[in-house]
N, C-alpha and C positions, 0 to 999 in steps of 0.2 A: 874652602871646603867645609861643609856642615855635616853633622851626624844626626841620625834618626833614633827613634825609640827602640827600634829593632837592634840597632848597633849597640846601644847601651845594655839592652837585655842580654845579648850574647856575651858581652864583656863582663857583666856582673856574674853571670853563670860561670864563666871561666875562673874568675877570682874566688868563687865559692866551691870550685871543684864539682860543679853540677852541670856540666855541658849537656848531659843527656836528659836533664829535667826530671830526675828521679826523686829529688827532695823538695824542690819548690815548683809550684805551678806558675804559669805566666801571670796570673792574677796576683800571686804573692810577690813576684818580682816587680810588676808594674806598681803595686802599692808601695813597695820600698823605694822605688825610683821617685814616685810622686812625693813622698816624704822628704827625700833628699833635695829635690828641686825646690820644694816649698821652703825648706830651711836655708838653702843657698840663696833664694830670692829675698829672704829677709835681710841678708847681708849685702848682696850685690844684685839689686832688682833690675828688671828691664825698664829702661826709661823711655817713655813715649810722649811725643808732643801732642797737644790739643790746643785749638784756637778758639777763643771766645770773642764775640763782637761787643764793643763798648756801647754804653748808653750814657747820655749826658748826665754828669754829676752822680753817677751810680758808683757805689763803693763795693758792693757784694755781687758775686756772680756764681751761678750754679754750674759745676762741672758734671755733665751727665752725657749719656749716649756715647761713652768712650769705647774704643775697640777692645779693651780688656778691663776687667775690674781693677780700679786703682787701689793700691795699698796706702799711699800717702802722696801728697803734693811735694815735689822736689824743689822746683823753682818757679817763679812767676816773672815774666819779662814784659815790661810795659814802659813806654810805647815800643812795640816790636818793629814797626815800619817807619821809615822817614815820612814825615807828614806830606801828603799830596803826591806821593809816588805811585800809589795804587791806581789802576785803571777802574773806572766805573763799569758796571755791567752794561751790555749793549742796550741802548734805548729803543732801537728799532727792531721789530720782529721780522722773522723770515717770511717770505712769500711762499705759501704752500699751495700746490695744485695737484689734482688727481691725475693718475695715469693708469692705463690698462694693465692689469696684473692680478695675481692672487697671493700676495705676500702677507698683508696685514689683515686683521679682522674687520668686520663691518661695524662702524660706529665712529665716535668722536675721539680725535687724538690732539695732543698738545705738544708743541715744539718750542725750544728755547736754546740760546747759544751763550757760551761763556768764553772769555779770553784767557789764554794761558801765557804766562811769562816765565822767565828762568827762575822766578822765586815762588810762584804759586799760581792760583787760579781765581778769577772772579766768581761771584755767584751767577746763576743763569739770569739772562736779561728778560726783555719783553716776550710775552707768550703769544704764539700763533696757534690757532685752532683750525681743524679741518675735519670733515665727516666723510668717511669712505662709503662706497656703495658696491653692490654686487658687480663684479667684473672690473671694478676700478679700485683696486686695493694696493696700488703703489702710490707713493707720494713724492712729488718732485719739489725740492726746496730751492728756491731762487732768492737772489738778493740777500745772501747770508752776510750778516754784518762784518765789516772790516774795521779793525781798530786804527786809531791815529798812530802815526809812525813812532812817536816818542812821547813818554810821559815823565814828569818830574823835572828836576833842574838839570843844568848842564853838567854839574858835577856828579849827579846820580841819575843817569839816563835809564829808562826802563822801556822795554820793547815787548810787544806781543809776538811770540814765536809759533803759536798754534791756537786752535780753537776747538772746543768741544761742542757737539750737538747733542742735546738731550730730548728725549721723547717720553710720553706717558704710555701706559697700557691703555687699551680701549676703554673709554668711559671713566678713566681714572684721572686724578690730578697729580699724583706723585710722578716725578721724572726719573728716568734712568739714562745712563750713558749710551747713546746710539752710535756715535762715531767721533773720531778725532781727525780734524783736518790739520796736517803738519805744516801749515803756513798761515800767512795773514793776507792771502790773495784770492783763494778759491771762493766762488760765490754760488755754486750749485752743488746739489747732492741728491741722489735718488735713494729713497728709503724703501727697502723691500723686506725688512727684518720682521719675522713673526713675533708675536707677543711672548711666546714661550721662551724664546732665546733672549729677548730683551729683559725679561724679568730677572735674569741671573746677573745682569750688569750692575755696576756701582751706581749709587745715588749721587746727586750733585752736592758740591760743598755748600755749607750754610753760612760760611764766613769768607769774606773777600781777602785772600792772602796774596794778591798779585803785586803788592808793594815791595820796595827795596828794603831789606832788613837794616835796622839801625846798628851802627858799630861805633864804639863798643856797646855791647848789650846793656840795657838798663834793667838790672835786677831789682825788684821791689820787695819790701817786707810784706808779709801777709799772715793772716790767721785762717785756719781751716777747721771746718766742722762737718762731721759725717752726718748726713740726713738720710731719710728714707728714699729720696729721689736722686741722691748723688752727693758730691762734696761741695759744700758752700765755702767759697773763697772770698775773704774780705781783704781788700787792699789797705794796708796800714800806712797811708800817705797823707800829707796835709791836704786840706780842701782845695787849695789852689792847683794841686797836681792831678786832681780827678779829671776824667775825660770831659771834654767840652762838646764833642760831636758824636754822632752815632756811626758805628761801623768801623772804628779803629780796631786794631787787633791786640788782644792780650794773649801772649803765648804761654801756655802752662805746660811744664814738664812734670809728668807724674810717674811714680814708680808702680810697677805691677809685677805679677808673678811671671817668671820665664815660661815659655812654651816649649814642649818637647813631645813630638808625635811622629807619625810615620812619614811626614812630609819634611821634617827638619827640626831645627831648634834655634832659639834666640840666644842660647848660652854660648859664650866664646869657646873656641876650640881648645884654648889653653886651660880651660877649667873642666874639661871632659873627665879627666881622671879623678877630680874632686867629687863629681857626681857619682862616679862608679864606686868610689870609696864609701861615700855616704849611703848609697843604696845597699851595698854589701853589709854595712853595719846594721842598718834597719832590718834587713832580711834575716840576719843572724839573731837579732833581738826578738823578732816575731816568731821565729821557728820554735816549735815545741821541743824542748830539751829532752833527749832520750831518757826514758823512765828507768829508775834504778830497780833492779830486781835482786840486787846483792848476789849476783851470780859470780862464783869463783871457780876457776878451772885450774887444776893442778896437773902439770905434765909429770907423769910417773917416772919417766926416764931422766929428764933434765931438771926437774924441780921448778920449772917456770910456772908462774901463776898469773892469771888474768883477772883483774878486779874492775868491774864496770862502774863502781861507785865513784870513780874519779872522772867519768865522762862529763857529767853536768858541770862540775867545777871548771874543767878545762874549757868547755864550750863557753861558759859565761865569761871567763877571763879573755878568751879570744874575741868575743863580741864586744866587751868593754874596751879592749885595746883598739879595735877598729873604730869604734865610736869616738874614743878620745882623739885618735889621729884626725878624724873628720872635723871635730869641733875645734881642734887646735889650728888646723889649716884654714877654717872659716874665720877664726879670730885674727889670724895673720892677714888674711885677705881684707878684713874689716879695717885693720890698722893701716894697711897700705892705701886703701881707698880714701880714708879720712885724712891722711897725712899728705896727700898729693896736692901740690900748689898749682893752681891754674893762673897763669900770668896773662893779663889782658891790659895792654897799653901801660905797663908798669904797675898795675893794680893786682894785689894778691887777694883772691877770694876764696 
């Protein structure tokens, strides 16, 4: 079960005794939540994998085009796959033919196919082109490539379990995911998808990840440098360990800020209360402390007196206490994360 930004907003207001929204606006609360998530992400970031394709004898690689802005590189795994276990992209293109219909636009289209294994996907293979015409705006794909049954050695068999068909928009060269064939046998497909719908589909992979992962994982030392175009990663390994072929996989695990929006969150459920605590602390810090007017009220009968000069002091103490609790829990989380031992085949890393 995950939580959304709205859930956190409501719970923060409850902790601040402002369920009705009379003191903080939604923008105030959202800004406080953003600060808490950012601070939390510095201690326990969201780790995302990215794959880079090797070049012969190349030591440095640019990490760019990531799904989220990277804060830092966490680990570099190379080689990531067992050598020779990846399927090559299909060498043969599909056979495309026109059919009567009004689905596609009029113009030239490109088609390609990729193989899917239990471990990943190849890059798209050979390209087929076809030009639609008025009244003939359906495309029938025949002779869709079928992969060999097994790839790799007897001890590490690798099989194709599905295939993706990619297509361009009319007159374009970039491909988008058209359909997934959930087998390695079907050889025909009828394309009726309009460009408007296809344009929202994912792009194909740029790295062949269909190979069998190597175990235990081979973690390599590296240096990183932030550049204008991304993070430059340099492998700190001897020359004899550098890649010798093109297209092997370097798996990069990078840290990024956690996401929290109306669709859900990447933050673990067990850390939800920590985000609420931090957001409450930041909201109290940012709120304008009530202004002193040195108003004193003396009850004539009982002698009770109200002095509002103590309000700012009490408010500041409460805000500092919440912030201290938040930072202490973050520090405890940091200690727990760094002291955890990951055992891999008797190796402590």
